[in-house]
C-alpha positions as CSV (number, residue, x, y, z in Angstrom):
1,M,164.0,157.5,24.8
2,S,166.6,159.4,22.7
3,V,168.3,157.9,19.6
4,F,171.5,157.9,21.7
5,D,169.9,155.9,24.5
6,K,168.4,153.4,22.0
7,I,171.8,152.8,20.4
8,S,173.5,152.5,23.8
9,R,170.9,150.0,25.0
10,R,171.3,148.0,21.8
11,L,175.0,147.8,22.3
12,L,174.7,146.9,26.0
13,F,172.2,144.2,25.2
14,T,174.7,142.4,23.0
15,L,176.6,141.7,26.2
16,D,175.6,139.3,28.9
17,P,173.6,141.2,31.7
18,E,176.2,141.0,34.4
19,T,179.0,142.4,32.1
20,A,176.6,145.2,31.0
21,H,175.9,146.0,34.6
22,G,179.6,146.2,35.4
23,L,180.1,148.6,32.5
24,S,177.3,150.8,33.7
25,I,178.9,151.0,37.1
26,A,182.2,152.0,35.5
27,A,180.5,154.6,33.4
28,L,178.9,156.2,36.5
29,R,182.2,156.1,38.3
30,C,183.8,158.0,35.4
31,G,181.0,160.6,35.4
32,L,178.4,159.5,32.8
33,P,177.0,162.5,31.0
34,V,173.3,163.1,31.5
35,A,171.4,164.6,28.5
36,A,168.9,166.7,30.4
37,K,169.1,167.6,34.1
38,A,166.2,166.6,36.4
39,P,163.9,169.4,37.4
40,A,164.2,171.0,40.8
41,D,160.5,171.6,41.6
42,E,159.0,172.4,45.0
43,R,156.0,170.1,44.3
44,L,158.3,167.1,44.0
45,K,159.9,167.5,47.5
46,V,159.0,165.0,50.2
47,E,159.8,165.1,53.9
48,L,159.8,161.7,55.5
49,C,161.3,160.2,58.7
50,G,163.2,163.5,59.3
51,L,164.8,163.4,55.9
52,R,164.2,165.9,53.1
53,F,164.1,164.3,49.6
54,S,164.5,166.6,46.6
55,N,162.1,164.3,44.7
56,P,160.3,161.0,45.4
57,L,162.2,158.9,42.9
58,G,164.9,156.6,44.3
59,M,167.3,153.9,43.0
60,A,166.5,150.6,44.6
61,A,169.0,148.3,46.2
62,G,170.6,145.7,44.0
63,Y,172.2,148.0,41.5
64,D,175.0,149.5,43.5
65,K,175.7,146.5,45.8
66,N,179.1,147.7,47.0
67,A,178.4,151.5,47.5
68,E,180.6,152.3,44.5
69,V,178.5,155.0,42.8
70,P,175.8,156.5,45.0
71,D,176.8,160.0,44.0
72,G,176.7,159.1,40.4
73,L,173.2,157.8,40.8
74,L,172.1,161.0,42.5
75,Q,173.6,163.0,39.6
76,L,171.3,161.1,37.2
77,G,168.4,162.9,39.0
78,F,167.4,160.4,41.7
79,G,166.2,161.9,44.9
80,F,167.9,159.2,46.9
81,A,169.9,156.0,46.3
82,E,169.9,152.8,48.2
83,V,173.1,150.7,48.2
84,G,173.5,147.0,49.0
85,T,172.5,144.4,49.8
86,V,175.6,144.2,52.0
87,T,176.4,141.2,54.2
88,P,179.0,141.1,57.0
89,L,181.5,138.9,55.1
90,P,182.2,139.0,51.3
91,Q,180.4,136.4,49.3
92,S,180.4,135.5,45.6
93,G,176.7,134.6,45.3
94,N,175.2,131.9,43.1
95,P,176.9,130.4,40.1
96,K,176.7,132.2,36.7
97,P,174.7,132.8,34.6
98,R,172.3,134.3,37.2
99,I,170.7,137.3,35.4
100,F,168.3,136.9,32.5
101,R,166.7,139.6,30.4
102,L,163.1,139.2,29.3
103,A,163.1,142.1,26.9
104,R,159.6,141.6,25.4
105,D,158.3,141.9,29.0
106,E,160.6,144.7,30.1
107,A,161.6,142.3,32.9
108,V,164.5,140.6,34.5
109,I,165.0,137.3,36.4
110,N,167.9,137.2,38.8
111,R,169.3,134.7,41.3
112,L,172.4,136.6,42.3
113,G,172.3,135.6,46.0
114,F,173.6,138.7,47.8
115,N,176.9,138.8,45.9
116,N,178.9,141.6,47.5
117,E,182.3,142.6,48.9
118,G,181.1,142.7,52.5
119,H,180.7,145.4,55.2
120,E,184.2,146.8,55.3
121,A,184.5,147.6,51.6
122,A,181.2,149.4,51.5
123,A,181.8,151.1,54.8
124,Q,185.2,152.5,53.6
125,R,183.5,154.0,50.5
126,L,180.7,155.5,52.5
127,T,183.1,156.9,55.0
128,A,185.0,158.6,52.1
129,R,181.8,160.3,51.0
130,K,180.8,161.7,54.4
131,G,179.8,165.3,54.3
132,R,178.5,165.2,50.7
133,V,174.9,166.1,50.1
134,G,172.3,163.5,49.1
135,I,170.3,160.8,50.8
136,V,171.9,157.4,50.7
137,G,170.3,154.4,52.3
138,V,172.1,151.1,53.1
139,N,170.4,147.8,52.6
140,I,171.7,145.1,55.0
141,G,171.4,141.3,54.7
142,A,172.8,138.1,56.1
143,N,175.5,135.8,54.8
144,K,174.2,132.6,53.3
145,D,176.1,130.3,55.6
146,S,175.7,132.4,58.8
147,A,175.1,130.5,62.0
148,D,173.0,133.4,63.4
149,R,171.4,135.5,60.6
150,I,169.8,137.9,63.0
151,A,173.3,138.7,64.4
152,D,174.3,139.6,60.8
153,Y,171.6,142.2,60.8
154,E,172.7,143.5,64.1
155,K,176.2,143.8,62.7
156,G,174.9,145.7,59.7
157,V,173.1,148.2,61.9
158,A,176.2,148.7,64.1
159,R,178.5,149.2,61.1
160,F,176.3,151.5,59.0
161,A,174.2,153.5,61.5
162,A,176.6,156.4,61.3
163,L,177.1,156.2,57.5
164,A,173.5,155.7,56.2
165,S,170.6,158.2,55.8
166,Y,168.4,155.2,56.5
167,L,168.8,151.4,56.9
168,T,166.8,148.7,55.1
169,V,166.5,145.3,56.6
170,N,166.2,142.9,53.6
171,I,164.6,139.6,54.5
172,S,162.7,139.2,51.2
173,S,165.2,138.1,48.6
174,P,164.2,134.7,47.1
175,N,167.8,133.8,46.3
176,T,169.1,133.0,49.8
177,P,167.6,129.8,51.0
178,G,165.4,130.2,54.0
179,L,165.7,134.0,54.1
180,R,162.0,134.7,53.4
181,N,161.1,132.5,56.4
182,M,162.2,135.4,58.6
183,Q,159.0,137.2,57.5
184,A,157.0,134.7,59.6
185,R,155.7,136.5,62.7
186,A,157.8,134.7,65.4
187,Q,161.1,135.2,63.6
188,L,160.2,138.7,62.5
189,G,159.4,139.8,66.0
190,E,162.8,138.6,67.3
191,L,164.6,140.1,64.3
192,L,163.0,143.5,64.6
193,S,163.5,143.6,68.4
194,R,167.2,142.9,68.0
195,V,167.6,145.3,65.1
196,M,165.9,148.1,67.0
197,A,168.0,147.4,70.1
198,A,171.2,147.6,67.9
199,R,170.0,150.9,66.5
200,E,169.4,152.3,69.9
201,A,172.9,151.3,71.0
202,A,174.5,152.9,67.9
203,S,176.1,156.4,67.9
204,M,173.6,157.5,65.3
205,R,170.0,156.4,64.9
206,P,168.9,156.5,61.3
207,P,165.3,155.4,60.3
208,V,164.9,151.7,59.8
209,F,162.9,150.2,56.9
210,L,161.8,146.6,56.4
211,K,161.7,145.3,52.8
212,I,159.1,142.6,52.2
213,A,158.3,140.2,49.4
214,P,155.3,140.5,47.1
215,D,154.5,136.8,47.4
216,L,152.6,137.1,50.7
217,V,149.0,136.4,51.5
218,E,146.6,138.5,53.5
219,G,147.2,136.9,56.9
220,E,151.0,137.2,56.5
221,L,150.6,140.9,55.7
222,E,148.5,141.4,58.8
223,D,151.2,139.7,60.9
224,I,154.0,141.8,59.4
225,A,151.9,145.0,60.0
226,A,151.4,144.0,63.6
227,E,155.1,143.4,64.2
228,I,156.2,146.6,62.5
229,T,153.7,148.6,64.6
230,D,154.7,146.8,67.8
231,K,158.5,147.3,67.3
232,R,158.1,150.9,66.0
233,I,159.9,150.4,62.8
234,E,159.9,153.7,60.9
235,G,159.0,152.4,57.5
236,L,158.3,149.7,54.9
237,I,159.6,149.0,51.4
238,V,157.1,147.1,49.1
239,S,158.4,145.0,47.4
240,N,161.2,142.8,46.4
241,T,161.2,140.5,43.4
242,T,158.6,137.8,42.9
243,I,158.9,134.0,42.5
244,A,155.6,134.0,40.7
245,R,155.5,133.9,36.9
246,P,152.6,136.0,35.6
247,S,151.8,135.8,31.9
248,L,155.1,136.5,30.1
249,A,155.6,137.1,26.4
250,A,159.2,136.0,26.5
251,T,159.8,132.3,26.5
252,A,163.6,131.8,26.4
253,H,164.2,132.5,30.1
254,A,160.7,132.6,31.6
255,K,161.3,129.3,33.6
256,E,164.6,130.3,35.1
257,T,164.6,130.2,38.9
258,G,165.0,133.5,40.8
259,G,163.2,136.7,41.4
260,L,161.2,138.4,38.6
261,S,161.4,142.2,38.5
262,G,160.2,144.9,36.1
263,K,156.9,145.6,34.3
264,P,155.1,142.2,35.2
265,L,155.7,142.9,38.9
266,F,153.8,146.2,39.0
267,E,150.3,144.9,39.6
268,R,151.1,142.5,42.4
269,S,153.6,144.8,44.2
270,T,151.2,147.8,44.1
271,T,148.4,145.7,45.4
272,V,150.5,144.6,48.4
273,L,151.6,148.2,48.9
274,A,148.0,149.4,49.2
275,K,147.0,146.6,51.5
276,M,149.9,147.4,53.8
277,R,148.9,151.1,53.7
278,K,145.4,150.1,54.9
279,L,146.8,148.0,57.6
280,L,149.4,150.5,58.8
281,G,147.5,153.7,58.6
282,P,148.4,157.1,57.1
283,D,151.5,157.9,59.2
284,M,153.8,154.9,58.4
285,A,156.5,155.7,55.8
286,I,156.2,153.4,52.8
287,I,158.4,153.2,49.7
288,G,156.8,151.5,46.6
289,V,159.0,149.6,44.2
290,G,158.2,147.1,41.5
291,G,157.4,147.8,37.8
292,V,158.1,151.6,38.0
293,R,159.1,152.6,34.4
294,D,157.6,156.0,33.8
295,A,155.8,158.9,35.4
296,A,152.4,157.2,35.2
297,T,153.5,154.1,37.1
298,A,155.5,156.2,39.7
299,L,152.5,158.4,40.4
300,E,150.2,155.3,40.5
301,K,152.3,153.9,43.3
302,I,151.9,157.2,45.2
303,R,148.1,157.1,44.6
304,A,148.1,153.6,46.0
305,G,149.7,154.7,49.2
306,A,153.5,155.2,48.7
307,D,155.4,158.2,50.0
308,L,158.4,157.5,47.8
309,V,159.1,155.2,44.9
310,Q,162.1,153.3,43.7
311,L,163.1,151.6,40.4
312,Y,165.9,149.4,39.1
313,T,164.8,147.2,36.2
314,G,163.2,150.2,34.6
315,L,166.6,151.8,34.2
316,I,167.9,148.8,32.3
317,Y,165.2,149.3,29.6
318,G,164.8,153.1,29.9
319,G,168.5,154.1,30.0
320,P,170.3,156.7,32.2
321,A,168.1,159.6,31.1
322,L,165.1,157.8,32.6
323,P,165.1,159.5,36.1
324,G,165.1,163.0,34.5
325,R,162.4,162.0,32.0
326,I,160.2,160.6,34.8
327,L,160.5,163.7,36.9
328,R,159.9,166.1,34.0
329,D,156.8,164.1,33.1
330,M,155.7,164.2,36.8
331,V,155.9,168.0,36.8
332,R,153.8,168.2,33.6
333,M,151.2,165.9,35.1
334,L,151.1,167.9,38.3
335,E,150.6,171.1,36.3
336,R,147.9,169.5,34.1
337,E,146.0,168.3,37.1
338,R,146.7,171.5,39.1
339,V,148.2,169.6,42.0
340,A,150.1,171.6,44.6
341,S,152.2,168.7,46.0
342,L,152.7,165.0,45.6
343,R,151.4,164.5,49.2
344,S,147.9,165.5,48.0
345,L,147.9,162.6,45.5
346,R,148.8,160.0,48.1
347,D,146.1,157.4,48.8
348,S,143.8,158.9,46.2
349,R,143.4,155.4,44.6
350,L,144.1,153.4,47.8
351,A,140.6,151.9,48.0
352,D,140.8,150.7,44.4
353,W,144.2,148.9,44.9
354,A,143.6,147.6,48.4
355,T,140.5,145.7,47.4
356,K,142.3,143.8,44.6
357,R,142.8,140.1,45.2
358,L,146.3,138.7,45.7
C-alpha cells in the first residue's frame, strides 16, 4: 500500500464506517484518481455464462447498494461490479450503528439489513448507463416486511433482466430475519422455480446466480446443489458473511450481532466453495467471495474451484489501488509459474479444500 493510501485510510478510519463509506461513494462519483492502471492481460480474461470478463476480480454486492457508481468501480480495475442488494420498495435497514471495523483482524461486522432506495432508483441509474461497456450484475432481495418474499424476487427479475449482465438471488444475508430459511430445500425449490419462470418471461434473459451463506452443513450443501442442478440455475456465489465468530484478535466489537466479513471468513468460505464445486461438477459457474485481500487469496479461491472472485472488505483495508495491485501481482505469479491462463489453475487444489471439515 502506498503512503497516500495509508494516509487516506487513516483519515477515513477517524470517521464512523457508514460515513466513510458514503464519502468513498462520493469520491467515485466524482472520478477518484487511480495511481496505477490495472493490467490488460490475455491470461486474466475469463469467459463465463456467455459473458467476457476482462479479468476475474469483481466488486461484491453490498458496496454500491443503489447502483450509483458501477462505472467508477470498473475504472478502479475490477473486471465486473455487482450492485445491490436491491429490494422492490425502499427501506432504511436496521438502526445505527450497524457497521463495525475489526481492524486488527482486517474484518468488518455489519447488520445493515438491506438498506437501499428500492428498485426504481437503481433501475433509473442503470437505464442511464445502458450502452456503456463493462459487466454489471444486479443483486436482488426481498423487503423485510414483505407478505410474499418470493414475489419480491420475481419483481427483481422482471425489473432488472433487461438492465443487468447477470442477476444474483440473495437469500443468504443474516440481517433480515428468516431470510436464510429460504436456503432450505423446499423453499429453495419454489423460489428457484418462480425466479427462473420470471426470467423466461422477461424480455432479456441474463444468467442467474444464487448467493449462499457459509454457515451451512454438508447435508444442506447437498440439497442446494440438487436444487440448483434441477432448476438449471447458471451459477453460484460462495459466500455471504458469517454469523460464526472464529478466533478474533479485536475485542471491542467482536460480539456485535451481524455478519462477519474479511480475512477471518477466508477459510470457511473457501471450504464451502470447494465442496460445492465437488457437488456441482466442472461446468457450473462459481464465484468465490470471502476474505480475498491480495493476489494469493484470489488465486487460492480459483485453485479451490472458483471461476471468478469478488471482494469488498479487502478494499476497506487495502484502499482504492487494491484491484490494480492484485491484478498486477496475479500477472507476476502467472509468469513465475509459467501459466498460460487462469482456467488452467482452477481446481488444482480442489481436493485439498473439499476434504476440510466445516
